[in-house]
KOLSE-730604 format. One record per residue: residue in three letters; y, z, x of N, C-alpha, C in turn. Coordinates in steps of 0.1 Angstrom, whole numbers, plus 5000, padded with zeros to 4 digits. Layout:
BEGIN
alaYZXYZXYZX/...
END
This chain:
BEGIN
met418105392315419305452310419105472295/thr419505592290419405622276420405542268/ser419805492256420705402248421505492238/val422605442234423505512224423605432211/ser423305492200423305412187424105492176/ala424705432167425405502156424505492143/leu424805592134424105592121424605482112/gly423705422104424105312095424905372084/ser425605282077426505332065425605392054/ser424405332052423505392041423105532045/gln422805552058422405682062423505782060/ile424705742064425905832062426105862047/ser426005762039426205792024425105882019/ser423905862024422805952020423106102024/glu423506112036423806242041424906312033/ile426006242031427106292023426706332009/ala425806242003425306261989424506391989/thr423706411999422906542000423806662001/val424806652009425706772010426506791997/glu426906681991427606691978426806751967/ala425506721967424606781957424506931959/arg424406961972424307111975425507181971/leu426707121974427907181970428107191955/gln427607091948427807081933426907181926/ala425807231932424807311925425507431919/pro426307511925427007621919427807581907/val428507461908429307411896428407381884/thr427307321887426407281877425807411870/ser425607511878425107641872426207701863/leu427407701868428507761860428807681847/lys428607551848428807471836427707501826/thr426507521831425407561822425707691815/gln426307781823426707911817427807891806/ile428707801809429807781799429207731786/thr428207631787427507581775426907691767/ser426307781774425607901768426607991761/glu427708011768428808101762429408031750/gln429607901750430207831739429307831727/ala428007831730427007831719427107971712/asp427308071720427508211714428708211706/ile429808151711431108151704430908081690/ser430307971691430007891678429207971669/ala428108041674427308121665428108241659/trp428908301667429708411661430708351650/gly431208231653432108171643431408151630/ala430208101631429408081618429208211611/ile428808321618428608441612429908501606/ser431008481614432308531609432708461596/gly432408331595432708261582431908311571/ala430708341573429808391562430208531558/met430708611568431208741564432508741557/ser433308641560434608631553434308591538/ser433308501536433008461522432408591515/leu431708671521431208791515432308881512/ser433308891521434408981518435208931506/gln435308801504436008751493435308781480/ala434008771480433208801468433308951465/leu433309031475433409171473434709211466/ser435809141469437109171463437009171448/asn436109101442436009091427435309211421/ile434709301430434109421424434709541430/lys435909521437436609641443437009741432/asn437509701421437909791410437009761398/val435909831397434909801386435609831373/ser436409931373437109971360438009861354/ala438409771363439309661359438509541353/ile437209541355436409431350436109451336/asn436409361327436209381313434709391310/ser434309501304432909521302432609551287/arg433509491279433309511264433309381257/asn432509371247432409251239432909291225/val433809211219434309251206434209121197/ser433809151185433709041175434109091161/thr434508991152434809031139433908941129/ser433609001118432808931108433508811102/asp434808811101435608711095436908691102/asn437008581110438208561118439408521109/thr439108481097440308451088440908571083/lys440308691084440808811080441408901091/ala440708891103441108971114440408921127/thr441108931138440508901151440809031160/ala440109041171440309161179440009131194/thr440609211203440309211217440109351221/ala439309371232439109501236439109521251/ser439709631256439709661270438409721274/asn438109731287436909781292436709931289/ser437810001284437710141281437510161266/ala437410061258437310071244436010141240/ala436010231230434810291225434010201218/thr432710191221431810101214431610151200/gly431310061190431010101177431409991167/thr431210021154431409931143432509981135/tyr433509901132434709951124434909861112/asn434909921100435109851088436509851084/leu437109731082438409711077438309661063/thr438909741054438909701040440309701034/ser440509631023441809621016442909581025/ile442709481033443709441042444909371035/ser446109421037447309361032448209341043/leu448709211045449509181056450909231055/ala451509251067452909291068453709161065/lys454909181058455709061054457109081058/thr457808961059459208961061459908961048/gln461208991048462008971036462508831036/glu462508761024463008631024463808611011/ile465008561012465808531000466408391001/tyr466708330990467308200990468408180980/ser469308090982470408070973470107980962/asn471007970952470907870941471107730947/leu470707630940470907500945472407470946/leu472707410958474107370960474107230964/gly475207180969475307040974474507030986/ser474706920993474006891005474307001016/gly473507001027473807101037475107081044/ala475606961044476906931051478106931042/ala477906961028479006961019479807091021/thr481107081020482007201021481907291010/leu481807421013481807521002483207560998/ser483307570985484707610980484807760979/gly486107800981486407940980487008000993/gly487107921003487807961015487008041025/ala487508061037486808131048486508271044/gly485508331050485208471047484208531057/asn483608641053482708711061481308731054/leu480308751062479008791057478608921063/val478309021056477909151061476509181058/phe475709191069474209221068474009371070/thr473309431061473009581063471509601063/ser471009661073469509691074469309821082/gly468609911076468310041082469610121085/gly470610111076471810191077472810131087/lys472510021093473409961102473909821097/ser475209791099475709671094476209581105/glu476209451102476709351112477509251104/thr478709221109479609131102479709001109/ile479608891102479708761108480808681101/ser481808641109483008571103482808421104/ile483008351093482808211092484208141088/gly484708061097486008001095485807881085/ser487007821081487007711072486307591078/gly486307571091485707461098484107461097/ser483607581093482107591093481607621079/leu482407601069482107631055481107531049/thr480007511055478907431049477607511050/leu476607471043475407541044474807541058/asn475007421064474507411078475307501088/gly476707501085477507591094477207731092/val477007781079476707921077475307951084/ala474307871082473007891088473207901104/ala474007811110474207821124474807941129/ala475907991121476608111124475608241124/ile474808241114473808351112472808351124/asn472308241127471308231138472008261152/lys473208221153473908251166474108401167/ala474408471157474508621157473208691161/gly472108631156470808681160470608831157/asp471008881147471009021144469909051133/gly468709011136467609041127467408961115/val468208851113468108761102468108621107/val467208541102467108391106467408311093/ala468308211095468708131084468207991086/ser468007921074467707781075468207711062/val468307581062468707511050467507421046/ile467207431033466107351027466707251018/gly466507121021467107021012466006971002/thr466506950990465606890979466406770973/ser465706700964466306590957467406640948/ala467306770944468306830935469406890942/gly469306910955470306990962469807060974/ala470507150979470107230991470207380988/arg469407460996469407600994469507661008/leu470307781009470407861021469307961020/val468407961030467308061031467508161042/met467408291039467608391049466308481050/thr465808491062464508561064464708671075/ser464208791073464208891083463408841095/ser463808861107463108821119461908901122/ala461809021116460609111118460009141105/thr458709181106458009221094458109371092/gly457709421080457709561078458809601068/ser458609711061459609751051461009781058/ala460909831071462209861077463009741080/ala462509621079463209501082464009451069/ala463909521058464609481046466109481048/phe466809391042468309381044469009341032/thr470309381031471209331020472309251026/val472909171018474009081022475209091012/ser476409101018477609091009478509001016/gly479208921008480108821014481508821007/thr482508761014483808741009484208591009/gly485208551002485608421001484508330995/ala484308211002483308120997481808180999/leu481708291006480408341009479908450999/thr480708480989480208580979479008530972/gln478808400971477708350964476308370971/phe476408430984475208460991474908610991/asp475608680982475408830981473908850977/tyr473408960983472009010978472009160980/asn471709230969471509370969470709410957/pro469509440958468609470947469109580938/ser470009670944470509780936471809750929/ser472309620931473509580925473309480914/ala474109480904473909380893474409240898/his475309240907475909110912475109070924/thr474308960923473608910935473508760934/gly473808690945473808540944472408490950/glu471908560959470608520965469408560956/ile468308490957467208520949466108570959/leu465408680955464408730963463108650962/ala462608600973461408520974460208610978/gln460508700988459408790993460008920998/thr459409030994459909160998459309201011/ala460109261020459609311033458609421030/ala457509411037456409521035455709541047/asn455109671049454209701060452809651057/ala452109631068450709601066450009721062/ser448909711055448109831051446609791052/val445809881056444409851058443709991058/thr442509991053441610111054440610091065/leu440610181075439710171087438710281086/asn437510241083436410331081436810441071/gly437510401061437910491050439210561052/ile439910541064441110601067442310501065/pro443310531056444410441054445310431066/ile445710311069446610291080447710191076/thr448910211080450010121078450610081091/ser451209961091451909911104453009821100/ala454109821107455209731105454909591108/thr453809571117453409441121452009421117/asn451509301119450109261117449209291129/thr449709351139449009391150448709541151/leu447509581151447209721152446709751166/gly447609811174447309841188446809971192/ser446910071182446410201185445510261175/ala445110181165444210231155442810271161/ile442310191171441110211178441410211193/ala441110311200441510321214440910201222/gly441810131229441310021237441109891229/val441309891216441109771208442409731202/thr442709601202443909551195443409451184/ile443809481172443409411160444509331155/ala444309201153445309111147444909081133/leu445609131123445309101109445708961106/ala444908891099445108751096445208711082/gly444608791073444508761059444108881051/ser444408871038444008981029442508981027/gly441909101025440509111023439809211032/asn438609191036437809281043437209221056/ala436909291066436309241078435709361086/val434709331094434109431103434309391117/val434809491125435009471139433909541147/ser433309471156432209541164432509531179/val432409651185432709661199431409711206/ser431009631216429709661223429909651238/ser429009711245429009691260428609551264/ser429309491273429009361277429109351293/pro427909331299427909331314428209191319/thr428609091311428708951316429608941328/asn430908991327431808971338431409041350/leu430909161348430509241360429209181366/ser428309141358427109071363427408951371/ser428408871366428708751373429308781387/ser430108891387430708931400429708981410/val428709061405427709111414426808991419/glu426508901410425708781414426408701425/ala427708691424428408621435428408701448/val428408831447428208911459426808891465/ala425808891457424408871461424308741468/thr424908631462424808501468425408501482/ser426608551483427308551496426608641506/leu426108751501425308841510424108771516/asn423408701507422208631511422608521522/ala423708451520424208351529424508411543/ala425108531542425508601555424208641563/ile423308701556422008741562421308621568/ser421308511560420608381565421308321577/thr422608331577423308281589423008351601/ile423008491600422708571612421308551616/ala420308531607418908511610418808381618/lys419508281614419508151620420008161635/glu421008231637421608241650420808341660/thr419908411654419108511662417608481662/lys417208381656415808351654415108301667/tyr413808311667413008251678411908181672/val411808051676410707961671409807931683/pro408607981683407707961694407207811695/ala406807771706406307631708405007611699/ser404907491694403707461686402807371694/thr401507371691400607291698399907201688/ser399507081693398706991684397307031684/ser396506961676395106991674394306971687/ser394806891696394106861709394406971719/gly395307061715395707171725396907141733/ser397407021732398606991740399907041732/ser400907071739402107121733402807011726/ser403207031713403906921706405406961704/ser405807081706407207121706407507241714/thr408707241720409007351729409607471720/ala409507591726410107701719411607691718/gln412107741707413607741705414107881702/ala415207911707415808041705417308021700/gly417708101691419008101686420008161697/pro421208111697422208161707422308311709/leu422108381697422308521698421008601697/leu419908531701418608601701418708721711/gly418308841705418308961714419709031714/asn420708971707422009031707422009151697/phe422209271703422109391694423109391683/ser424309351685425309361675425009271663/ala424509151666424109061655422909111647/thr421909151655420709211648421009331639/ser421909421645422309541638423009501625/leu423909401626424709361614423809311603/lys422809231607421809181597421109291590/asn420609391598419909501592420809591583/glu422009611587422909691579423209621565/leu423309491566423609411553422409431544/ala421209411549420009421541419809561535/thr419909661544419709801539420809851530/ser421909781530423009831520422509801506/val421609711504421009681491419709761489/ser418809741499417509801497417509951495/glu418510021501418610171501419610221491/leu420210121483421310161474420810241461/val421310351459421010441447422310511443/ala422610511430423710581425423510631411/ser423810761409423610821396422210801390/gly421210811399419910791394419410651392/val420310551395419910411393419910341406/ser418810271409418610201422419010051421/ala419209991432419609851432418509761426/gly417209801428416109731422416209731407/ala416609841401416709861386417709761380/val418709731388419709631382419509491387/gly418309461393418009331396418409291410/leu418809381419419209351432418009381441/ser417509291449416409321458416509241471/val415809291481415709221494414209211498/asp413709091500412309081504412109101519/ser410809091523410509111537411109011547/ala411508901541412108791550413608811550/gly414208911543415608941543416408861533/thr415608801523416308721513416808811501/val418008801498418608881487418508801474/ser418008871463417908801450418608891439/phe419008831428419608901418419108851404/asn418708951396418108911383419108951372/val419708861365420708881355420208961343/thr419008931339418409001328418209151331/ser417609181343417409321346418709391347/phe419809331352421109391352421609421338/ala421509331329421909341315421109461308/asn419809461311419009571304419409701309/glu419609721322419909851328421309891324/tyr422209791323423609821319423709871304/ser422809811296422809851282422409991280/gln421610041289421110181288422010281296/his422410241308423210331316424410261322/pro425410231313426610151318427410221329/thr427610351327428410421337427710431351/ala426310461350425610461363425610331370/val425510221362425510091368426810061375/gln427910101368429210081374429410161387/asn428810281387428910361399428110301410/leu427010241407426110171417426910051423/val427609981414428309861419429509911428/ser430110021424431210071433430710111446/asp429510171446428910211459428510091467/leu428109991461427709861468428909811475/tyr430109811467431309761473431709841486/thr431609971484432110061495431210041507/lys429910021506429110001518429309871524/leu429209761516429409631521430809611527/asn431809661520433209641525433309711539/gly432709831541432809891554432109811565/ile431009741561430309661571431109541574/thr431709471564432509351566433709381574/glu434409491571435609521579435209551593/gly434109621596433709651609433409521617/ala432909421610432509291616433709201618/ile434509181608435609081609437009141608/gly437109271606438409341606439009341592/ala440209401590440809401578442309391580/ala443009321570444409301570445109441567/ser446409451571447109571568447409571553/gly447609691547447909701533448409841529/ser448509861517449009991512448410021498/ala448010141496447510191484447810331481/asn448410351469448810491465449810541475/gly450710451480451710501489451310521503/val450010491506449510511520449410371527/his450010351538449910231545448710231555/thr448010121555446810111565447109991574/ala446910021587447109911597446009811597/ala446309701602445309591604444309641614/thr443009601612442009631622441309501627/thr440709511639440009401645438509421645/gly437709331639436309351639435609321652/phe434409361654433709341666433409201669/ile433309111659433008971661434208911668/ser435408941664436608891670436708941685/ala436309071687436409121700435409051709/ala434209021704433108951711433608811715/thr434208741705434608611707435708601717/thr436608701716437808701726437208721740/ser436208811741435608831754434908711760/leu434208641751433508521755434508411759/asn435508391751436508291755437208331768/gly437408461771438008501783437008471795/leu435708481793434708451803434708301805/val434708221795434708081797435908041805/ser437108091802438308061809438208101824/ser437608211827437408261840436408171848/ile435308121841434408031847435007901850/asp435807851841436507721842437407731855/ser438007851857438907871869438107861881/gln436907931881436007931892435507781896/ile435207711885434807571887435807491894/thr437107501889438207431894438407461909/gln438307591912438507641926437307581935/ile436107591930435007551938435007391940/glu435407321930435507181931436607141941/lys437707211942438707191952438207211966/gln437407321967436807351980435807251984/asn435007211974434007101977434606971982/ala435706931975436406811978436906821992/ala437506941996438006952009436906942020/gln435807012017434607002027434106862028/leu434006792017433406652018434406572026/lys435706592024436706512031436506532046/ile436406662050436206702064434906632069/leu433906642061432606582066432706432068/glu433406362058433606222060434406192072/gln435406272075436206252087435406272100/gln434506372099433606402111432706282113/tyr432106222102431206112104432005992109/thr433205972105434105862109434305872124/thr434706002128434906022142433706002151/ala432506052145431306032153430905892154/glu431105812144430805662144431705602155/ser433005632155433905572164433505612179/thr433105742180432705782194431505712198/ala430505702189429205642192429505492195/tyr430305422188430705282191431305272205/asn432205352208432905342221431905372232/ala431005472230430005502240429005382242/ser428705312231427805202232428405092241/ile429705062239430404962246430405002261/thr430705132264430805182277429405162284/gln428305192277427005182282426705042285/thr427104942277426904802280427504762293/tyr428804802295429504762307428904832319/leu428404952318427805022329426504942333/gly425804892323424604822326424804702333/ile425904632330426304512337426604542351/phe427404642353427804682367426704732375/leu425704792369424604852376423504752378/gly423604632372422604532373421504532363/ser421704622353420604632342420904532331/gly422104482330422504382320421804382307/ser421704272301421004272288420004162288/ser419704102302418803992303417404052302/ser416403972297415104022295414203962306/lys413104032309412103982319410903932311/ser410403812316409203762310408003822316/ser407003832308405803902312404903802319/
END
């Protein structure tokens, strides 16, 4: 009679593990694909960050005309100082016979203390300047030098008052708030205030002239100039001169590439970083071998090796410099270069030398550099919405964002596939386990039946001796 036997538990576990491994194989493959896609996402993220830094550096050369490219100095800062806009004409300007603009200043005779009451009763002060008059009424409660000064300052009509105290008494000082001959003023008073009258054309005057209001005067390269203030804003186009003292001074305005050079150097640094980042993510490092001929390291490939968009972006960034020419000036002439390895360098001295000879051409070159690189960065990372000259521009999305969105979508899709497969695998394994359980139960019952049949048929379980 044929015997019936059941599989052992270890055999069943082994069988189930084999099936589980076979079912898990597609999941493992999909997870490997996710790892690859996430590496691509990370690589694009690194490139996007480098391109954003480049875009920030480019913003500083967007408007070359706004970058101060003039250096101004004076031979004697105690006589004059100056500032210059980038549009100032270069040259040397001789300032001679400098005479500063002055305020008018008058003061009263010595009186009592600032708080002492003035005798003569309440009254008015009338200030006249440039044909216009202003009346200030001062009541009996304010008839002190301090009160008069406070009333004048409160009116604020071109005259500032103060009280100067001495051991011998106090004086009321009145000063025009502006310089220049047009700031001259007269004063007439009533009541207790008549003692503060001042009119140089009148015999009766209480105030004493300390300083006459006067315009500033200077000779600029032999040309006489006058000004109501000590600031000359239009004598030299683009140059503002602040007169500081009587005498002579020389103002020199020259081209200065310092600010522009620093901005271009920052662009070169960011550009080099962007190219290096792309190179890292697309590079291939072959396996190396030891002297004995055995392999000592495996080949390594960047996540984006062979990616056309990444390689094209790297080439565009490099050629934007290597092929840059404007107004007869090349990138190399201003110290911008790219070597065979794709490394960008910038020479400050070369830039300064070329700028000193061809400032306009260099500025045009920098403007062209901005235009080219900005177009590349916007294509890669997009641009925010904005408006210029009344024209609104909509926000754009760069290809890196589009690629990253697509990859993230693919990862999500694969995750969904994995979830579905794992559910199906779990269901199949459960069915298999149930089948083995049923088979074991059936085999066990069959074994018992076989045993009883053997007894009834006389085959029992007794053994025969040989």
